[in-house]
N, C-alpha and C positions, 0 to 999 in steps of 0.2 A: 779804628774800627766801621766802614763804609760800602765793602763788599757786602754783598748778602753772602756766603760762603764766610765769610769770616765774622757774621752778627749771628750765625747760626752755631758756627763754634764756640763764640764764647757763651752764649744763653746756657749747649749743651754744657759747657766745662763749671757753669756758675748751678745749674739743675745736679749738677753731678754724677752726669753719662759715663756710664762703665766704656764703653769705645773711648770716648775720649780722655779716657783714665789713660787708659789701656795705647790709646796714639799718640800721648804725650809722655808714659812711660817707656814706648818702643821706638821710639824718632827716627828716624835716620836725615842724613844729612840731602834737602832736597829747594835750596833756595827757599820762598819763603812759602813752598808748598807745603803741608804735612803728608810726607811721606813716612810710613812702619815698617821693616822688617816683619814680615807678615808672618813669619815660624814663631819667632817672642808673640807677636802679639796674639795669633792664639792661644799660644800655649799659654800667658795672661790671664786671657777672656776664661781660657778650659778649667784652671786655676780658681781663679774667684768665681764661675758658678759651680765647681764642686763642694767649694768650700758653705756653699749658703745653704744652710741646713732646711729651706723653704725649695731646695726642690732637687726633688730624685734624676738621678741621671741614671739609663737603662738602656741597655745595647742590646740591642737584638739582631739577631742576623738571619735576610731575608732569604728564600731561598734560590733568587733570581740575581741576588747582586751582594755586594759588600756587607759586612755589619755597618747598623745604619744607628746611629746614638741620637735618641727621640730626649729628649728633655720634658718632662712635665709638672705643675707645682703639686708639692708631697700632701697629702692629705692631714 
């Protein structure tokens, strides 16, 4: 645990980081680097957010672009 990136990742794991949890669960071979399957990683995080009762996901459609997902804190 001598490099700054390694220290940061270890601290994030110890603090229960969703991002590191998702990365570890969806890691792909990349030597010593932490690489992930992007689609599986995104699905993992999205499913976690959608299951969280204190977060409301609202999808809106803009006149000039595709639908955007807005995440807000539920009241």
